[in-house]
C-alpha positions as CSV (number, residue, x, y, z in Angstrom):
1,X,-24.2,-20.4,26.0
2,X,-27.3,-19.3,28.1
3,X,-26.6,-18.9,31.8
4,X,-23.0,-18.7,31.2
5,X,-21.1,-15.7,33.1
6,X,-19.1,-13.7,31.0
7,X,-15.6,-12.3,32.2
8,X,-14.5,-10.4,29.5
9,X,-13.8,-7.0,30.5
10,X,-15.4,-3.9,28.3
11,X,-13.5,-2.1,26.0
12,X,-11.8,1.0,27.3
13,X,-13.4,4.0,25.7
14,X,-10.9,6.3,23.9
15,X,-11.7,10.0,24.8
16,X,-9.7,11.4,21.9
17,X,-12.0,9.6,19.3
18,X,-15.3,11.0,21.0
19,X,-14.5,14.6,21.7
20,X,-17.3,16.6,23.4
21,X,-19.1,18.5,20.7
22,X,-19.3,21.8,22.1
23,X,-20.7,25.0,20.3
24,X,-17.2,26.2,20.2
25,X,-15.7,23.1,18.8
26,X,-18.3,23.0,16.2
27,X,-17.9,26.5,15.1
28,X,-14.1,26.0,15.0
29,X,-14.7,22.9,12.6
30,X,-17.3,24.6,10.5
31,X,-14.8,27.4,10.0
32,X,-11.7,25.5,9.4
33,X,-13.6,23.2,6.8
34,X,-14.5,26.1,4.9
35,X,-10.8,27.4,4.7
36,X,-9.8,23.8,3.6
37,X,-12.4,23.7,0.8
38,X,-11.6,27.4,-0.3
39,X,-7.6,26.6,-0.2
40,X,-8.3,23.1,-2.1
41,X,-10.5,24.9,-4.7
42,X,-8.1,27.6,-5.3
43,X,-5.4,25.1,-5.7
44,X,-7.2,23.1,-8.1
45,X,-7.6,26.1,-10.4
46,X,-4.3,27.1,-10.0
47,X,-2.7,23.6,-10.8
48,X,-4.7,21.4,-12.7
49,X,-2.9,18.3,-11.7
50,X,-3.3,17.7,-8.2
51,X,-3.2,14.2,-6.4
52,X,-4.1,13.6,-2.8
53,X,-2.0,10.9,-0.6
54,X,-4.6,9.1,1.7
55,X,-2.8,6.9,4.3
56,X,-6.4,6.2,5.8
57,X,-5.5,7.8,9.1
58,X,-8.1,10.2,10.7
59,X,-6.9,13.4,9.1
60,X,-6.6,11.6,5.7
61,X,-10.1,10.7,6.0
62,X,-11.2,14.3,6.8
63,X,-9.9,15.3,3.4
64,X,-11.3,12.5,1.6
65,X,-14.6,13.5,2.8
66,X,-14.2,17.1,1.8
67,X,-12.8,16.1,-1.7
68,X,-15.3,13.7,-2.5
69,X,-18.2,15.4,-1.1
70,X,-17.7,18.3,-3.1
71,X,-16.5,16.8,-6.3
72,X,-13.0,18.3,-6.4
73,X,-10.8,17.7,-9.4
74,X,-8.3,16.0,-7.1
75,X,-7.0,12.4,-7.6
76,X,-6.8,10.3,-4.5
77,X,-4.4,7.4,-4.3
78,X,-2.8,5.1,-1.4
79,X,0.1,3.3,-0.7
80,X,-0.3,-0.5,0.0
81,X,3.1,-1.2,1.7
82,X,2.2,-5.2,2.0
83,X,2.2,-5.1,5.6
84,X,-0.6,-2.7,6.6
85,X,-3.0,-3.9,9.3
86,X,-6.3,-5.5,8.3
87,X,-8.2,-2.6,9.7
88,X,-6.7,-0.6,7.4
89,X,-7.9,-3.0,4.2
90,X,-11.1,-3.1,5.8
91,X,-11.2,0.8,5.8
92,X,-10.2,0.8,2.0
93,X,-12.8,-1.3,1.2
94,X,-15.3,0.7,3.4
95,X,-14.2,3.9,1.8
96,X,-14.8,2.6,-2.0
97,X,-18.2,1.5,-0.9
98,X,-19.3,4.7,1.2
99,X,-18.1,7.0,-1.6
100,X,-19.0,4.9,-4.5
101,X,-15.4,5.3,-5.7
102,X,-12.4,3.7,-6.6
103,X,-9.1,4.6,-5.4
104,X,-5.7,4.3,-7.1
105,X,-3.4,2.0,-5.0
106,X,0.4,2.0,-5.6
107,X,2.6,-1.1,-4.5
108,X,6.4,-1.7,-3.8
109,X,8.2,-3.5,-6.4
110,X,8.3,-7.2,-5.8
111,X,11.9,-7.7,-6.7
112,X,12.9,-4.9,-4.3
113,X,11.0,-6.5,-1.7
114,X,12.5,-10.0,-2.2
115,X,15.9,-8.7,-2.3
116,X,15.3,-6.9,1.1
117,X,14.0,-10.0,2.5
118,X,16.4,-12.3,1.2
119,X,19.5,-10.2,2.4
120,X,18.3,-8.7,5.5
121,X,15.4,-10.7,7.0
122,X,11.8,-10.2,7.3
123,X,11.8,-7.8,10.1
124,X,15.1,-6.3,9.6
125,X,13.7,-2.9,10.3
126,X,13.9,-3.6,13.9
127,X,17.8,-4.1,13.8
128,X,18.7,-0.5,12.7
129,X,17.6,3.1,11.7
130,X,19.4,2.5,8.5
131,X,17.6,-0.9,7.7
132,X,14.1,0.6,8.7
133,X,14.5,3.6,6.3
134,X,15.5,1.2,3.5
135,X,12.2,-0.7,4.3
136,X,10.4,2.6,4.1
137,X,11.9,3.7,1.0
138,X,11.0,0.6,-0.8
139,X,7.6,0.2,0.3
140,X,6.5,3.8,0.5
141,X,9.0,6.4,-1.0
142,X,9.5,4.6,-4.3
143,X,5.8,4.0,-4.8
144,X,5.1,7.7,-4.0
145,X,7.4,8.8,-6.6
146,X,5.3,6.8,-9.2
147,X,2.1,8.2,-7.8
148,X,3.4,11.7,-7.9
149,X,5.0,11.5,-11.7
150,X,3.4,13.9,-13.7
151,X,1.5,15.9,-11.1
152,X,2.0,19.4,-10.4
153,X,1.0,19.3,-6.6
154,X,0.0,16.7,-3.9
155,X,-1.9,17.1,-0.8
156,X,-1.2,15.6,2.6
157,X,-3.1,15.3,5.8
158,X,-0.4,16.3,8.1
159,X,-0.7,18.5,11.1
160,X,1.8,20.4,12.8
161,X,0.8,19.1,16.1
162,X,1.6,15.5,15.4
163,X,5.4,15.5,16.2
164,X,8.5,17.2,16.8
165,X,9.5,16.8,13.0
166,X,6.4,18.8,12.0
167,X,6.0,21.8,14.4
168,X,6.9,24.1,11.6
169,X,4.5,22.7,9.0
170,X,3.0,25.6,6.3
171,X,0.0,25.0,4.6
172,X,1.7,25.4,1.3
173,X,5.3,24.7,0.5
174,X,7.6,23.7,-2.3
175,X,8.5,20.0,-2.3
176,X,12.0,20.1,-3.7
177,X,12.5,16.2,-3.3
178,X,9.6,15.7,-5.6
179,X,9.8,19.0,-7.4
180,X,6.1,20.0,-7.2
181,X,3.9,21.8,-4.8
182,X,2.8,20.8,-1.4
183,X,-0.3,21.5,0.5
184,X,-0.8,20.6,4.0
185,X,-4.6,21.8,4.6
186,X,-5.1,20.5,8.0
187,X,-1.9,22.0,9.4
188,X,-3.2,24.0,12.3
189,X,-5.9,21.3,13.1
190,X,-5.9,20.0,16.5
191,X,-6.9,16.3,17.1
192,X,-10.2,17.3,18.8
193,X,-11.1,19.3,15.5
194,X,-10.3,16.2,13.3
195,X,-12.4,13.9,15.4
196,X,-15.3,16.6,15.5
197,X,-15.2,16.7,11.9
198,X,-15.4,12.8,11.5
199,X,-18.3,12.5,14.3
200,X,-20.5,15.3,12.7
201,X,-20.1,13.9,9.2
202,X,-20.1,10.3,10.0
203,X,-16.8,9.9,8.2
204,X,-15.5,6.2,7.9
205,X,-12.4,5.6,9.9
206,X,-9.9,3.0,11.0
207,X,-11.2,0.9,14.0
208,X,-7.8,0.7,15.5
209,X,-8.1,4.5,16.2
210,X,-10.7,3.4,19.0
211,X,-8.2,1.1,20.3
212,X,-5.5,4.1,21.1
213,X,-3.7,3.8,17.9
214,X,-3.8,7.7,16.9
215,X,-1.1,7.2,14.3
216,X,-1.4,4.3,11.8
217,X,1.3,3.0,9.5
218,X,2.5,-0.5,8.8
219,X,1.3,-3.3,11.5
220,X,4.8,-4.4,12.8
221,X,5.8,-0.8,13.1
222,X,2.6,0.6,15.1
223,X,1.5,0.1,18.4
224,X,-1.4,1.2,21.0
225,X,-0.2,4.2,23.1
226,X,-0.9,4.9,26.6
227,X,-3.0,8.0,28.0
228,X,-0.7,10.9,28.1
229,X,1.6,9.8,25.3
230,X,2.5,11.8,22.3
231,X,0.2,10.9,19.3
232,X,3.1,9.4,17.5
233,X,4.8,7.5,20.3
234,X,3.1,4.3,18.6
235,X,5.2,4.6,15.5
236,X,8.7,3.3,15.3
237,X,8.6,3.3,19.1
238,X,11.9,1.8,19.4
239,X,13.6,5.1,17.8
240,X,14.2,8.5,18.8
241,X,11.3,11.0,18.3
242,X,13.6,13.1,15.9
243,X,14.1,10.2,13.3
244,X,10.4,9.2,13.2
245,X,9.7,9.9,9.8
246,X,9.4,7.2,7.0
247,X,11.0,9.7,4.2
248,X,7.7,10.8,2.6
249,X,8.0,14.2,4.1
250,X,11.5,14.8,4.8
251,X,13.0,18.0,3.7
């Protein structure tokens, strides 16, 4: 109402999502974008059945922009675990509208979810690493296997600097688990380069990033991080960092 005094504190500014766009940073992003585009074009020419797993993190939105703007023959799919944050669903809708496209979305099998919840509980993933990994397998790994069926290669938005489990991440590797080629085009990108690309190209992104969520997965398994924490500290924060993978990328 008019005349009332608001005691709401202004939202903190997340410097990670708004890097200073220096000439050096812009040049680096431009050069690395050209490398990514060349890699994806070459991969498409060599392997004519490629799909991209978009989890709607900042890195994945960079690749989505590159693929769709350049009309690359690469399918884009996503996994809806059934427990994503509302902000992620909002971004899915915004992405489809922004790029005038429709994304392929895969879901976990209803019977598997019902069995897990009935026998272990709705939030059993907090109780042990085995139960957490079982939940991830049911909601992510099995749907991923269906998404990759019949494909010759898949693309991810992983970066080597994201976690201790990804320090030696090649740009291209053979995914023995899924029996197909795997490309990680942003492997050597820094967080600043990712956000510089997003800002320079007006790419849609998850609103949670501005609220100090650098890595976003399922809602119950993701939290904001404090300044100075590792970018993956908010994922499965109750576990040791060496176990923090959902099974999609474990060798």
